[in-house]
C-alpha positions in Angstrom: -19.0 -29.3 -26.1 -17.7 -25.8 -26.7 -21.1 -24.3 -27.7 -22.6 -25.4 -24.3 -19.9 -23.5 -22.4 -20.6 -20.5 -24.6 -24.3 -20.6 -23.8 -23.5 -21.0 -20.1 -21.0 -18.1 -20.2 -23.5 -15.8 -22.0 -26.3 -16.7 -19.6 -24.1 -15.8 -16.6 -22.9 -12.6 -18.3 -26.4 -11.5 -19.3 -27.7 -12.2 -15.8 -24.9 -10.2 -14.2 -25.6 -7.3 -16.6 -29.3 -7.4 -15.7 -28.5 -7.3 -12.0 -26.1 -4.4 -12.5 -28.9 -2.4 -14.3 -31.4 -3.3 -11.6 -28.9 -2.1 -8.9 -28.3 1.1 -10.8 -32.0 1.7 -11.1 -32.5 1.1 -7.4 -29.5 3.5 -6.7 -31.2 6.1 -8.9 -34.3 5.8 -6.8 -32.3 6.1 -3.6 -30.3 9.1 -4.9 -33.6 10.9 -5.4 -35.4 9.7 -2.3 -32.5 10.4 0.1 -32.1 13.9 -1.2 -28.6 13.5 -2.8 -29.8 15.7 -5.7 -30.1 18.6 -3.3 -26.3 18.9 -2.9 -24.8 16.8 -5.6 -27.2 17.8 -8.4 -29.3 15.9 -10.9 -27.1 13.6 -12.9 -24.4 14.0 -10.3 -23.4 17.6 -11.3 -23.5 20.0 -8.4 -24.5 23.5 -9.0 -22.9 24.6 -5.7 -19.1 24.9 -5.8 -18.7 23.7 -2.1 -20.5 20.4 -2.9 -18.6 17.9 -5.0 -20.0 16.7 -8.3 -20.2 12.9 -8.4 -20.5 12.5 -12.2 -17.6 10.4 -13.4 -16.8 8.8 -10.1 -16.5 5.0 -10.0 -18.7 2.7 -7.9 -15.8 1.6 -5.7 -15.0 5.3 -4.8 -18.7 6.0 -3.9 -19.0 2.8 -1.9 -15.8 3.4 0.1 -16.7 7.0 0.9 -20.3 6.3 1.9 -19.1 3.4 4.1 -16.5 5.7 5.7 -19.0 8.5 6.3 -21.4 5.9 7.8 -18.7 4.5 10.1 -17.3 8.0 11.0 -13.9 7.3 9.5 -14.6 10.3 7.3 -15.9 13.4 9.0 -18.6 15.7 7.6 -21.7 16.4 9.7 -24.1 16.4 6.7 -22.6 13.3 5.0 -22.2 11.4 8.3 -25.9 11.9 9.0 -26.9 11.1 5.4 -24.8 7.9 5.3 -25.9 6.7 8.8 -29.3 5.7 7.4 -28.0 3.8 4.4 -27.9 0.0 4.3 -25.0 -1.9 2.7 -27.4 -2.7 -0.3 -28.3 1.0 -0.7 -24.6 2.0 -0.7 -23.9 -0.7 -3.4 -26.8 0.5 -5.4 -25.8 4.2 -5.1 -22.3 3.3 -6.3 -23.7 1.4 -9.3 -26.0 4.3 -10.2 -23.4 7.0 -9.8 -20.9 5.0 -11.9 -23.3 5.2 -14.8 -23.2 9.0 -14.8 -20.6 9.7 -17.5 
């Protein structure tokens, strides 16, 4: 009986892993399409000192900040405008992608 549970567990784990990769790929596309590269740099490393680098930030941090910019809980005219057009799914995907930048 144990081997069946091992197979089930592996199938679930591999499926979740594939979904995470797909979300990160979608986030990478959104990062480029929405112009995030312009301020936060390719690969999440900003070349302008007044714009934060995102490399090394976790998915939860990115999601929370983008959600707060979108709602107005965090104030920054540029980021409020950028986040206003993001869906919940795009925010999740951006978090997944940025978390891969190590």
